[in-house]
PATIDREN-677591 format. One line per field, with one value per atom (N, C-alpha, C, CB): residue number from 0; residue in one letter; atom name; z, x, y. Coordinates in nm, 2 decimals. Glycine has a CB too. Layout:
PATIDREN-677591
nr = [NUM | ...] $
rest = [A | ...] $
atom = [CA | ...] $
pz = [Z | ...] $
px = [X | ...] $
py = [Y | ...] $
***
This chain:
PATIDREN-677591
nr = [0 | 0 | 0 | 0 | 1 | 1 | 1 | 1 | 2 | 2 | 2 | 2 | 3 | 3 | 3 | 3 | 4 | 4 | 4 | 4 | 5 | 5 | 5 | 5 | 6 | 6 | 6 | 6 | 7 | 7 | 7 | 7 | 8 | 8 | 8 | 8 | 9 | 9 | 9 | 9 | 10 | 10 | 10 | 10 | 11 | 11 | 11 | 11 | 12 | 12 | 12 | 12 | 13 | 13 | 13 | 13 | 14 | 14 | 14 | 14 | 15 | 15 | 15 | 15 | 16 | 16 | 16 | 16 | 17 | 17 | 17 | 17 | 18 | 18 | 18 | 18 | 19 | 19 | 19 | 19 | 20 | 20 | 20 | 20 | 21 | 21 | 21 | 21 | 22 | 22 | 22 | 22 | 23 | 23 | 23 | 23 | 24 | 24 | 24 | 24 | 25 | 25 | 25 | 25 | 26 | 26 | 26 | 26 | 27 | 27 | 27 | 27 | 28 | 28 | 28 | 28 | 29 | 29 | 29 | 29 | 30 | 30 | 30 | 30 | 31 | 31 | 31 | 31 | 32 | 32 | 32 | 32 | 33 | 33 | 33 | 33 | 34 | 34 | 34 | 34 | 35 | 35 | 35 | 35 | 36 | 36 | 36 | 36 | 37 | 37 | 37 | 37 | 38 | 38 | 38 | 38 | 39 | 39 | 39 | 39 | 40 | 40 | 40 | 40 | 41 | 41 | 41 | 41 | 42 | 42 | 42 | 42 | 43 | 43 | 43 | 43 | 44 | 44 | 44 | 44 | 45 | 45 | 45 | 45 | 46 | 46 | 46 | 46 | 47 | 47 | 47 | 47 | 48 | 48 | 48 | 48 | 49 | 49 | 49 | 49 | 50 | 50 | 50 | 50 | 51 | 51 | 51 | 51 | 52 | 52 | 52 | 52 | 53 | 53 | 53 | 53 | 54 | 54 | 54 | 54 | 55 | 55 | 55 | 55 | 56 | 56 | 56 | 56 | 57 | 57 | 57 | 57 | 58 | 58 | 58 | 58 | 59 | 59 | 59 | 59 | 60 | 60 | 60 | 60 | 61 | 61 | 61 | 61 | 62 | 62 | 62 | 62 | 63 | 63 | 63 | 63 | 64 | 64 | 64 | 64 | 65 | 65 | 65 | 65 | 66 | 66 | 66 | 66 | 67 | 67 | 67 | 67 | 68 | 68 | 68 | 68 | 69 | 69 | 69 | 69 | 70 | 70 | 70 | 70 | 71 | 71 | 71 | 71 | 72 | 72 | 72 | 72 | 73 | 73 | 73 | 73 | 74 | 74 | 74 | 74 | 75 | 75 | 75 | 75 | 76 | 76 | 76 | 76 | 77 | 77 | 77 | 77 | 78 | 78 | 78 | 78 | 79 | 79 | 79 | 79 | 80 | 80 | 80 | 80 | 81 | 81 | 81 | 81 | 82 | 82 | 82 | 82 | 83 | 83 | 83 | 83 | 84 | 84 | 84 | 84 | 85 | 85 | 85 | 85 | 86 | 86 | 86 | 86 | 87 | 87 | 87 | 87 | 88 | 88 | 88 | 88 | 89 | 89 | 89 | 89 | 90 | 90 | 90 | 90 | 91 | 91 | 91 | 91 | 92 | 92 | 92 | 92 | 93 | 93 | 93 | 93 | 94 | 94 | 94 | 94 | 95 | 95 | 95 | 95 | 96 | 96 | 96 | 96 | 97 | 97 | 97 | 97 | 98 | 98 | 98 | 98 | 99 | 99 | 99 | 99 | 100 | 100 | 100 | 100 | 101 | 101 | 101 | 101 | 102 | 102 | 102 | 102 | 103 | 103 | 103 | 103 | 104 | 104 | 104 | 104 | 105 | 105 | 105 | 105 | 106 | 106 | 106 | 106 | 107 | 107 | 107 | 107 | 108 | 108 | 108 | 108 | 109 | 109 | 109 | 109 | 110 | 110 | 110 | 110 | 111 | 111 | 111 | 111] $
rest = [M | M | M | M | A | A | A | A | F | F | F | F | A | A | A | A | L | L | L | L | R | R | R | R | F | F | F | F | F | F | F | F | T | T | T | T | C | C | C | C | L | L | L | L | I | I | I | I | L | L | L | L | T | T | T | T | V | V | V | V | C | C | C | C | I | I | I | I | V | V | V | V | A | A | A | A | S | S | S | S | V | V | V | V | D | D | D | D | A | A | A | A | A | A | A | A | I | I | I | I | S | S | S | S | C | C | C | C | G | G | G | G | T | T | T | T | V | V | V | V | A | A | A | A | S | S | S | S | S | S | S | S | L | L | L | L | A | A | A | A | P | P | P | P | C | C | C | C | G | G | G | G | G | G | G | G | Y | Y | Y | Y | L | L | L | L | S | S | S | S | T | T | T | T | G | G | G | G | G | G | G | G | A | A | A | A | V | V | V | V | P | P | P | P | P | P | P | P | P | P | P | P | C | C | C | C | C | C | C | C | A | A | A | A | G | G | G | G | V | V | V | V | K | K | K | K | N | N | N | N | L | L | L | L | N | N | N | N | G | G | G | G | M | M | M | M | A | A | A | A | Q | Q | Q | Q | T | T | T | T | T | T | T | T | P | P | P | P | D | D | D | D | R | R | R | R | Q | Q | Q | Q | Q | Q | Q | Q | A | A | A | A | C | C | C | C | K | K | K | K | C | C | C | C | L | L | L | L | K | K | K | K | A | A | A | A | A | A | A | A | A | A | A | A | K | K | K | K | S | S | S | S | V | V | V | V | N | N | N | N | P | P | P | P | S | S | S | S | L | L | L | L | A | A | A | A | S | S | S | S | S | S | S | S | L | L | L | L | P | P | P | P | G | G | G | G | K | K | K | K | C | C | C | C | G | G | G | G | V | V | V | V | S | S | S | S | I | I | I | I | P | P | P | P | Y | Y | Y | Y | P | P | P | P | I | I | I | I | S | S | S | S | M | M | M | M | S | S | S | S | T | T | T | T | N | N | N | N | C | C | C | C | D | D | D | D | T | T | T | T | V | V | V | V | K | K | K | K] $
atom = [N | CA | C | CB | N | CA | C | CB | N | CA | C | CB | N | CA | C | CB | N | CA | C | CB | N | CA | C | CB | N | CA | C | CB | N | CA | C | CB | N | CA | C | CB | N | CA | C | CB | N | CA | C | CB | N | CA | C | CB | N | CA | C | CB | N | CA | C | CB | N | CA | C | CB | N | CA | C | CB | N | CA | C | CB | N | CA | C | CB | N | CA | C | CB | N | CA | C | CB | N | CA | C | CB | N | CA | C | CB | N | CA | C | CB | N | CA | C | CB | N | CA | C | CB | N | CA | C | CB | N | CA | C | CB | N | CA | C | CB | N | CA | C | CB | N | CA | C | CB | N | CA | C | CB | N | CA | C | CB | N | CA | C | CB | N | CA | C | CB | N | CA | C | CB | N | CA | C | CB | N | CA | C | CB | N | CA | C | CB | N | CA | C | CB | N | CA | C | CB | N | CA | C | CB | N | CA | C | CB | N | CA | C | CB | N | CA | C | CB | N | CA | C | CB | N | CA | C | CB | N | CA | C | CB | N | CA | C | CB | N | CA | C | CB | N | CA | C | CB | N | CA | C | CB | N | CA | C | CB | N | CA | C | CB | N | CA | C | CB | N | CA | C | CB | N | CA | C | CB | N | CA | C | CB | N | CA | C | CB | N | CA | C | CB | N | CA | C | CB | N | CA | C | CB | N | CA | C | CB | N | CA | C | CB | N | CA | C | CB | N | CA | C | CB | N | CA | C | CB | N | CA | C | CB | N | CA | C | CB | N | CA | C | CB | N | CA | C | CB | N | CA | C | CB | N | CA | C | CB | N | CA | C | CB | N | CA | C | CB | N | CA | C | CB | N | CA | C | CB | N | CA | C | CB | N | CA | C | CB | N | CA | C | CB | N | CA | C | CB | N | CA | C | CB | N | CA | C | CB | N | CA | C | CB | N | CA | C | CB | N | CA | C | CB | N | CA | C | CB | N | CA | C | CB | N | CA | C | CB | N | CA | C | CB | N | CA | C | CB | N | CA | C | CB | N | CA | C | CB | N | CA | C | CB | N | CA | C | CB | N | CA | C | CB | N | CA | C | CB | N | CA | C | CB | N | CA | C | CB | N | CA | C | CB | N | CA | C | CB | N | CA | C | CB | N | CA | C | CB | N | CA | C | CB | N | CA | C | CB | N | CA | C | CB | N | CA | C | CB | N | CA | C | CB | N | CA | C | CB | N | CA | C | CB | N | CA | C | CB | N | CA | C | CB | N | CA | C | CB] $
pz = [16.88 | 16.81 | 16.83 | 16.84 | 16.96 | 16.99 | 16.92 | 17.15 | 16.91 | 16.83 | 16.69 | 16.84 | 16.62 | 16.49 | 16.46 | 16.44 | 16.55 | 16.55 | 16.56 | 16.65 | 16.66 | 16.68 | 16.56 | 16.80 | 16.50 | 16.38 | 16.27 | 16.35 | 16.25 | 16.14 | 16.15 | 16.15 | 16.27 | 16.30 | 16.27 | 16.44 | 16.32 | 16.30 | 16.15 | 16.38 | 16.08 | 15.93 | 15.86 | 15.87 | 15.89 | 15.83 | 15.86 | 15.87 | 15.99 | 16.03 | 15.96 | 16.18 | 15.94 | 15.88 | 15.73 | 15.88 | 15.66 | 15.53 | 15.52 | 15.47 | 15.62 | 15.63 | 15.63 | 15.75 | 15.71 | 15.72 | 15.59 | 15.84 | 15.53 | 15.41 | 15.28 | 15.38 | 15.27 | 15.15 | 15.15 | 15.16 | 15.02 | 15.01 | 14.99 | 14.89 | 15.06 | 15.07 | 15.02 | 15.21 | 14.90 | 14.86 | 14.89 | 14.71 | 14.95 | 14.99 | 15.13 | 14.96 | 15.15 | 15.29 | 15.38 | 15.28 | 15.32 | 15.39 | 15.42 | 15.32 | 15.54 | 15.58 | 15.61 | 15.70 | 15.61 | 15.65 | 15.79 | 15.62 | 15.88 | 16.01 | 16.02 | 16.09 | 15.93 | 15.93 | 15.88 | 15.83 | 15.78 | 15.73 | 15.85 | 15.60 | 15.92 | 16.02 | 16.13 | 16.08 | 16.17 | 16.28 | 16.24 | 16.33 | 16.11 | 16.06 | 16.06 | 15.92 | 16.03 | 16.01 | 16.13 | 15.89 | 16.24 | 16.36 | 16.42 | 16.46 | 16.41 | 16.46 | 16.37 | 16.47 | 16.25 | 16.16 | 16.18 | 16.01 | 16.27 | 16.29 | 16.31 | 16.40 | 16.39 | 16.42 | 16.30 | 16.54 | 16.23 | 16.11 | 16.00 | 16.06 | 15.98 | 15.88 | 15.91 | 15.86 | 16.03 | 16.07 | 16.06 | 16.20 | 16.12 | 16.13 | 16.07 | 16.28 | 16.01 | 15.96 | 16.06 | 15.88 | 16.02 | 16.11 | 16.08 | 16.26 | 16.18 | 16.16 | 16.15 | 16.27 | 16.07 | 16.07 | 16.17 | 15.93 | 16.26 | 16.37 | 16.32 | 16.48 | 16.37 | 16.32 | 16.33 | 16.40 | 16.43 | 16.43 | 16.31 | 16.56 | 16.26 | 16.15 | 16.02 | 16.12 | 16.00 | 15.88 | 15.89 | 15.87 | 16.01 | 16.03 | 15.99 | 16.18 | 16.03 | 15.98 | 15.83 | 16.05 | 15.77 | 15.63 | 15.56 | 15.58 | 15.60 | 15.54 | 15.56 | 15.61 | 15.68 | 15.71 | 15.62 | 15.86 | 15.61 | 15.52 | 15.37 | 15.53 | 15.33 | 15.19 | 15.17 | 15.16 | 15.27 | 15.26 | 15.25 | 15.37 | 15.32 | 15.32 | 15.19 | 15.44 | 15.12 | 15.00 | 14.88 | 14.98 | 14.86 | 14.76 | 14.64 | 14.81 | 14.66 | 14.55 | 14.49 | 14.59 | 14.38 | 14.32 | 14.41 | 14.17 | 14.46 | 14.54 | 14.67 | 14.58 | 14.73 | 14.85 | 14.82 | 14.90 | 14.71 | 14.68 | 14.65 | 14.56 | 14.58 | 14.56 | 14.68 | 14.46 | 14.77 | 14.90 | 14.98 | 14.98 | 14.99 | 15.07 | 15.00 | 15.07 | 14.87 | 14.80 | 14.84 | 14.65 | 14.85 | 14.88 | 15.03 | 14.86 | 15.12 | 15.25 | 15.27 | 15.34 | 15.20 | 15.20 | 15.14 | 15.13 | 15.04 | 14.97 | 15.06 | 14.83 | 15.12 | 15.22 | 15.33 | 15.27 | 15.38 | 15.50 | 15.46 | 15.56 | 15.33 | 15.29 | 15.29 | 15.14 | 15.31 | 15.32 | 15.46 | 15.31 | 15.56 | 15.69 | 15.74 | 15.78 | 15.65 | 15.68 | 15.58 | 15.70 | 15.60 | 15.50 | 15.38 | 15.56 | 15.26 | 15.14 | 15.10 | 15.03 | 15.10 | 15.06 | 15.15 | 15.05 | 15.28 | 15.38 | 15.36 | 15.53 | 15.33 | 15.30 | 15.17 | 15.29 | 15.07 | 14.95 | 14.96 | 14.83 | 15.05 | 15.06 | 15.16 | 15.11 | 15.24 | 15.34 | 15.29 | 15.41 | 15.19 | 15.15 | 15.11 | 15.03 | 15.04 | 15.00 | 15.12 | 14.91 | 15.22 | 15.34 | 15.42 | 15.43 | 15.40 | 15.47 | 15.38 | 15.52 | 15.26 | 15.17 | 15.11 | 15.25 | 15.09 | 15.04 | 14.90 | 15.13 | 14.80 | 14.67 | 14.66 | 14.56 | 14.64 | 14.61 | 14.47 | 14.72 | 14.41 | 14.26 | 14.23 | 14.21 | 14.32 | 14.29 | 14.38 | 14.31 | 14.34 | 14.43 | 14.54 | 14.36 | 14.66 | 14.76 | 14.73 | 14.90 | 14.66 | 14.61 | 14.60 | 14.47 | 14.61 | 14.60 | 14.45 | 14.64 | 14.36 | 14.22 | 14.17 | 14.13 | 14.26 | 14.22 | 14.20 | 14.34 | 14.09 | 14.06 | 14.12 | 13.91 | 14.23 | 14.30 | 14.22 | 14.44 | 14.14 | 14.07 | 13.95 | 14.01 | 13.92 | 13.81 | 13.87 | 13.72 | 14.00 | 14.06 | 14.04 | 14.21 | 14.00 | 13.98 | 14.08 | 13.84] $
px = [4.71 | 4.82 | 4.95 | 4.83 | 4.97 | 5.09 | 5.10 | 5.10 | 4.99 | 4.99 | 5.03 | 4.85 | 4.97 | 4.99 | 5.14 | 4.90 | 5.20 | 5.34 | 5.43 | 5.38 | 5.40 | 5.47 | 5.46 | 5.42 | 5.34 | 5.32 | 5.40 | 5.16 | 5.39 | 5.47 | 5.61 | 5.44 | 5.67 | 5.81 | 5.85 | 5.84 | 5.77 | 5.79 | 5.79 | 5.69 | 5.69 | 5.69 | 5.81 | 5.56 | 5.86 | 5.98 | 6.10 | 6.00 | 6.11 | 6.23 | 6.22 | 6.23 | 6.11 | 6.09 | 6.14 | 5.95 | 6.09 | 6.14 | 6.29 | 6.06 | 6.35 | 6.49 | 6.56 | 6.52 | 6.51 | 6.58 | 6.57 | 6.52 | 6.45 | 6.43 | 6.50 | 6.29 | 6.51 | 6.56 | 6.71 | 6.53 | 6.76 | 6.90 | 6.95 | 6.95 | 7.05 | 7.08 | 7.22 | 7.06 | 7.23 | 7.35 | 7.36 | 7.37 | 7.26 | 7.26 | 7.30 | 7.11 | 7.34 | 7.38 | 7.26 | 7.46 | 7.14 | 7.02 | 6.96 | 6.92 | 6.92 | 6.85 | 6.70 | 6.91 | 6.62 | 6.48 | 6.47 | 6.40 | 6.57 | 6.57 | 6.59 | 6.68 | 6.68 | 6.70 | 6.57 | 6.81 | 6.51 | 6.38 | 6.28 | 6.33 | 6.26 | 6.17 | 6.20 | 6.17 | 6.32 | 6.35 | 6.33 | 6.50 | 6.36 | 6.33 | 6.19 | 6.39 | 6.11 | 5.96 | 5.88 | 5.91 | 5.94 | 5.87 | 5.78 | 5.96 | 5.83 | 5.73 | 5.61 | 5.81 | 5.61 | 5.50 | 5.39 | 5.55 | 5.41 | 5.31 | 5.17 | 5.35 | 5.15 | 5.01 | 4.95 | 5.01 | 5.02 | 4.97 | 4.94 | 5.07 | 5.03 | 5.01 | 4.90 | 5.13 | 4.85 | 4.74 | 4.61 | 4.76 | 4.61 | 4.48 | 4.47 | 4.46 | 4.58 | 4.58 | 4.60 | 4.46 | 4.54 | 4.55 | 4.68 | 4.55 | 4.73 | 4.85 | 4.97 | 4.86 | 5.06 | 5.19 | 5.28 | 5.25 | 5.33 | 5.41 | 5.55 | 5.43 | 5.60 | 5.73 | 5.84 | 5.78 | 5.85 | 5.95 | 5.94 | 5.95 | 5.82 | 5.79 | 5.86 | 5.64 | 5.83 | 5.89 | 6.04 | 5.83 | 6.09 | 6.24 | 6.29 | 6.27 | 6.22 | 6.27 | 6.26 | 6.18 | 6.15 | 6.13 | 6.25 | 5.99 | 6.28 | 6.38 | 6.52 | 6.39 | 6.54 | 6.67 | 6.68 | 6.67 | 6.58 | 6.58 | 6.60 | 6.44 | 6.54 | 6.56 | 6.71 | 6.47 | 6.77 | 6.90 | 7.00 | 6.93 | 6.97 | 7.05 | 7.04 | 7.01 | 6.93 | 6.91 | 6.97 | 6.76 | 7.10 | 7.16 | 7.21 | 7.27 | 7.22 | 7.27 | 7.14 | 7.38 | 7.16 | 7.05 | 7.02 | 7.09 | 7.12 | 7.09 | 7.02 | 7.22 | 7.06 | 6.99 | 6.85 | 7.06 | 6.82 | 6.68 | 6.60 | 6.68 | 6.65 | 6.58 | 6.55 | 6.66 | 6.64 | 6.62 | 6.51 | 6.75 | 6.53 | 6.43 | 6.29 | 6.47 | 6.28 | 6.16 | 6.10 | 6.18 | 6.18 | 6.12 | 6.08 | 6.23 | 6.15 | 6.11 | 5.97 | 6.22 | 5.97 | 5.85 | 5.73 | 5.87 | 5.75 | 5.64 | 5.59 | 5.69 | 5.68 | 5.64 | 5.56 | 5.76 | 5.61 | 5.54 | 5.40 | 5.62 | 5.39 | 5.26 | 5.14 | 5.27 | 5.18 | 5.08 | 5.00 | 5.15 | 5.07 | 5.02 | 4.96 | 5.12 | 4.96 | 4.92 | 4.82 | 5.04 | 4.76 | 4.67 | 4.75 | 4.59 | 4.72 | 4.81 | 4.81 | 4.77 | 4.69 | 4.68 | 4.76 | 4.54 | 4.76 | 4.84 | 4.99 | 4.80 | 5.03 | 5.17 | 5.22 | 5.19 | 5.14 | 5.18 | 5.18 | 5.09 | 5.10 | 5.10 | 5.21 | 4.96 | 5.27 | 5.36 | 5.48 | 5.41 | 5.55 | 5.66 | 5.62 | 5.72 | 5.51 | 5.46 | 5.43 | 5.34 | 5.36 | 5.32 | 5.44 | 5.24 | 5.56 | 5.68 | 5.77 | 5.76 | 5.72 | 5.80 | 5.92 | 5.85 | 5.91 | 6.02 | 5.97 | 6.06 | 6.06 | 6.03 | 6.11 | 6.06 | 6.05 | 6.12 | 6.09 | 6.08 | 6.18 | 6.17 | 6.08 | 6.31 | 5.99 | 5.90 | 5.78 | 5.97 | 5.66 | 5.55 | 5.56 | 5.42 | 5.51 | 5.49 | 5.36 | 5.50 | 5.37 | 5.25 | 5.29 | 5.21 | 5.19 | 5.20 | 5.24 | 5.08 | 5.21 | 5.23 | 5.37 | 5.12 | 5.45 | 5.58 | 5.68 | 5.63 | 5.75 | 5.85 | 5.98 | 5.86 | 6.02 | 6.14 | 6.27 | 6.15 | 6.27 | 6.39 | 6.42 | 6.38 | 6.32 | 6.34 | 6.37 | 6.22 | 6.38 | 6.41 | 6.55 | 6.37 | 6.58 | 6.72 | 6.77 | 6.74] $
py = [12.39 | 12.45 | 12.38 | 12.60 | 12.34 | 12.27 | 12.14 | 12.25 | 12.07 | 11.94 | 11.97 | 11.88 | 12.07 | 12.10 | 12.13 | 12.22 | 12.21 | 12.24 | 12.12 | 12.34 | 12.03 | 11.91 | 11.82 | 11.83 | 11.81 | 11.72 | 11.78 | 11.71 | 11.91 | 11.98 | 11.95 | 12.13 | 11.96 | 11.94 | 11.80 | 11.98 | 11.70 | 11.56 | 11.52 | 11.47 | 11.58 | 11.55 | 11.60 | 11.61 | 11.72 | 11.77 | 11.69 | 11.92 | 11.65 | 11.57 | 11.43 | 11.56 | 11.37 | 11.25 | 11.26 | 11.20 | 11.37 | 11.39 | 11.41 | 11.51 | 11.47 | 11.49 | 11.36 | 11.58 | 11.27 | 11.14 | 11.06 | 11.06 | 11.07 | 10.99 | 11.05 | 10.98 | 11.18 | 11.25 | 11.22 | 11.40 | 11.21 | 11.21 | 11.35 | 11.12 | 11.39 | 11.54 | 11.56 | 11.59 | 11.64 | 11.69 | 11.84 | 11.67 | 11.89 | 12.03 | 12.06 | 12.09 | 12.18 | 12.22 | 12.24 | 12.36 | 12.27 | 12.29 | 12.16 | 12.39 | 12.13 | 12.01 | 12.04 | 11.94 | 11.94 | 11.96 | 12.00 | 11.83 | 11.96 | 12.01 | 12.16 | 11.94 | 12.21 | 12.35 | 12.43 | 12.39 | 12.37 | 12.43 | 12.42 | 12.35 | 12.31 | 12.30 | 12.40 | 12.16 | 12.41 | 12.51 | 12.65 | 12.49 | 12.68 | 12.82 | 12.85 | 12.83 | 12.75 | 12.78 | 12.74 | 12.70 | 12.69 | 12.66 | 12.77 | 12.62 | 12.89 | 13.00 | 13.03 | 13.14 | 12.96 | 12.98 | 12.87 | 12.97 | 12.78 | 12.67 | 12.71 | 12.59 | 12.81 | 12.86 | 12.92 | 12.95 | 13.00 | 13.07 | 12.97 | 13.17 | 12.87 | 12.77 | 12.68 | 12.69 | 12.67 | 12.58 | 12.65 | 12.52 | 12.78 | 12.85 | 12.99 | 12.86 | 13.03 | 13.17 | 13.28 | 13.19 | 13.40 | 13.51 | 13.59 | 13.47 | 13.66 | 13.75 | 13.66 | 13.85 | 13.69 | 13.62 | 13.68 | 13.63 | 13.60 | 13.65 | 13.70 | 13.54 | 13.81 | 13.85 | 13.75 | 13.97 | 13.66 | 13.55 | 13.46 | 13.47 | 13.44 | 13.35 | 13.42 | 13.33 | 13.54 | 13.61 | 13.62 | 13.75 | 13.63 | 13.63 | 13.49 | 13.65 | 13.38 | 13.25 | 13.23 | 13.15 | 13.28 | 13.27 | 13.35 | 13.33 | 13.46 | 13.55 | 13.48 | 13.69 | 13.42 | 13.35 | 13.23 | 13.31 | 13.15 | 13.03 | 13.08 | 12.96 | 13.17 | 13.23 | 13.27 | 13.35 | 13.33 | 13.37 | 13.26 | 13.46 | 13.15 | 13.03 | 12.95 | 12.93 | 12.96 | 12.88 | 12.95 | 12.84 | 12.96 | 13.03 | 12.95 | 13.11 | 12.82 | 12.73 | 12.65 | 12.63 | 12.60 | 12.51 | 12.40 | 12.46 | 12.32 | 12.21 | 12.25 | 12.13 | 12.36 | 12.42 | 12.45 | 12.54 | 12.52 | 12.56 | 12.44 | 12.65 | 12.34 | 12.21 | 12.14 | 12.13 | 12.13 | 12.06 | 12.14 | 12.05 | 12.27 | 12.35 | 12.33 | 12.50 | 12.33 | 12.31 | 12.17 | 12.31 | 12.07 | 11.93 | 11.93 | 11.82 | 12.00 | 12.00 | 12.08 | 12.07 | 12.19 | 12.28 | 12.20 | 12.41 | 12.13 | 12.07 | 11.95 | 12.01 | 11.88 | 11.78 | 11.83 | 11.70 | 11.95 | 12.01 | 12.06 | 12.12 | 12.11 | 12.16 | 12.06 | 12.21 | 11.93 | 11.82 | 11.84 | 11.68 | 11.89 | 11.89 | 12.02 | 11.84 | 12.12 | 12.25 | 12.30 | 12.35 | 12.41 | 12.47 | 12.51 | 12.59 | 12.45 | 12.47 | 12.62 | 12.39 | 12.68 | 12.83 | 12.92 | 12.88 | 12.88 | 12.97 | 12.94 | 12.93 | 12.82 | 12.79 | 12.86 | 12.64 | 12.86 | 12.92 | 13.08 | 12.89 | 13.13 | 13.28 | 13.33 | 13.32 | 13.24 | 13.29 | 13.37 | 13.17 | 13.33 | 13.41 | 13.55 | 13.35 | 13.57 | 13.70 | 13.79 | 13.69 | 13.72 | 13.80 | 13.84 | 13.71 | 13.77 | 13.81 | 13.89 | 13.69 | 13.93 | 14.01 | 13.94 | 14.13 | 13.81 | 13.73 | 13.67 | 13.61 | 13.68 | 13.62 | 13.49 | 13.72 | 13.38 | 13.26 | 13.21 | 13.15 | 13.14 | 13.11 | 12.99 | 13.08 | 12.95 | 12.84 | 12.86 | 12.71 | 12.80 | 12.81 | 12.70 | 12.80 | 12.73 | 12.62 | 12.55 | 12.67 | 12.44 | 12.37 | 12.22 | 12.42 | 12.14 | 12.00 | 11.96 | 11.92 | 12.05 | 12.02 | 12.07 | 12.08 | 12.14 | 12.19 | 12.07 | 12.28 | 12.07 | 11.98 | 12.04 | 11.94 | 12.00 | 12.06 | 12.03 | 12.00 | 11.92 | 11.89 | 11.99 | 11.75 | 12.07 | 12.17 | 12.31 | 12.17 | 12.32 | 12.45 | 12.48 | 12.45 | 12.60 | 12.65 | 12.74 | 12.71] $
***
């Protein structure tokens, strides 16, 4: 589990460095918000309360179109290293509605 969490965090930080960012949200912010979700995103099971707190916090920060697009790009990149179905179900399990699916096929540039 620790390896999966470190790998997930490194992947997000790498995307953050590579992405051009006009948004206030960085991939580092996304990674730190979702760090408590690492175990769930790798193996499933119960979603820990700190994970849902991070999901809700991240959703609250992504209020502008550039922020939502950047968060989408970070989440999409992270979805490569975790169970995709668990990643896509996470917002719903935390009672959060986001305006795009967490999926490798999501076009983040069209997120409003």
